[in-house]
N, C-alpha and C positions, 0 to 999 in steps of 0.2 A: 504494500500500500504506500503510495507516495504522500509526502507531507506538503505543507504550504511552501516550503523552500524548494521543492522540486518543480520549478516553473519552466525550466528549459524545454522547448519543443511544444509547449501548450499553444494551440492555435488561437489567435485573436487578431483583431484589426488595429490594435494600438500601434502608433508609430514608435519606432525606436529612437529614444533621445540620444543623439550622438554628439551633443554639445559637450565642450570641455567643462568639467566641474572644478572650480577653484576650492580647495579645501580650507575650511575655517580652522582657527587655532585649535579648538577642542578636537577636531577630527585628526589633525596632525599629531596632537598629543596622544590620542587613543592609538593611532597607528604606531607611534614610537613606543608606547607602553607595551603593546603586544610584542614588538621586536625585542625589547629589553627582557621581558618575561620569558620569551622563547630562548634568548641567548643565555639567560641564567638557568635555563632548564626547569623553570617553575610551571610552565604550561607548554602544551604541544599544539600543533596545528589541528590535530584530530580532536583534542579537548575543546579548542575554540569552536570548531565546527559543531561538535555535539551540543555545546551551550547555545549556539545560534539556532540549531535545528530543534531544540527543546522549547523555544519561545512559543507561547500560545499563538495559534494562527491569526487571531484578530490583532494581537499586538505585533506580531511579525510583519503583517502588512502595513501597519501604522508607522512602524519604525523605519528610519533611513538605514543605509548600509552601515555607517559607523555607529549609529545608535544600537544596532544589533551586536556589533563587536563589543560595545561598552556593556550592554546587558549581559553578554556571555562572560566577559571578564569579571564582572561583579559576582556572578554565580560561581565561577571557578575559584576566585580568591576566597570567597566565603567557604566553599566546600573544602578547600585545602587548609582552612584555618589561618590564613595569612592576615585576614582582617575579619571583623564581625559586621553583620548587617547594621548594627547600631552605630559602629564607627563610620560606615559609609553614609548612613542617613544623617548623622550629625555633621559630617563634612559637607554634604550636599546642602544642608540648611544654612551653614555659614556662607557658602558660595551664593545661594539664592538671596540672602540678605545683602551680600556685597554687590552682586551684579543684577539683582532683580529678577 
């Protein structure tokens, strides 16, 4: 059975967006964090993919590419005991207050 992430080859009439996407700072940071965590052997590509593929279908479709990476990283880091969900939530709140 295919999941929401198995979109390749699904027929539709939607045009393919081939425009260049300029990454925002948080997207570059997320990409860099994945690279560092892989280099330090704290996560693997397969684990990142498992995390992405385990996102609920409605949320998966709502999230952007790097938001999926970020959600997967959050799950993996908590699973591995490197941070707690409470620590993530507290830091997110500080950032929300700072940046709105």
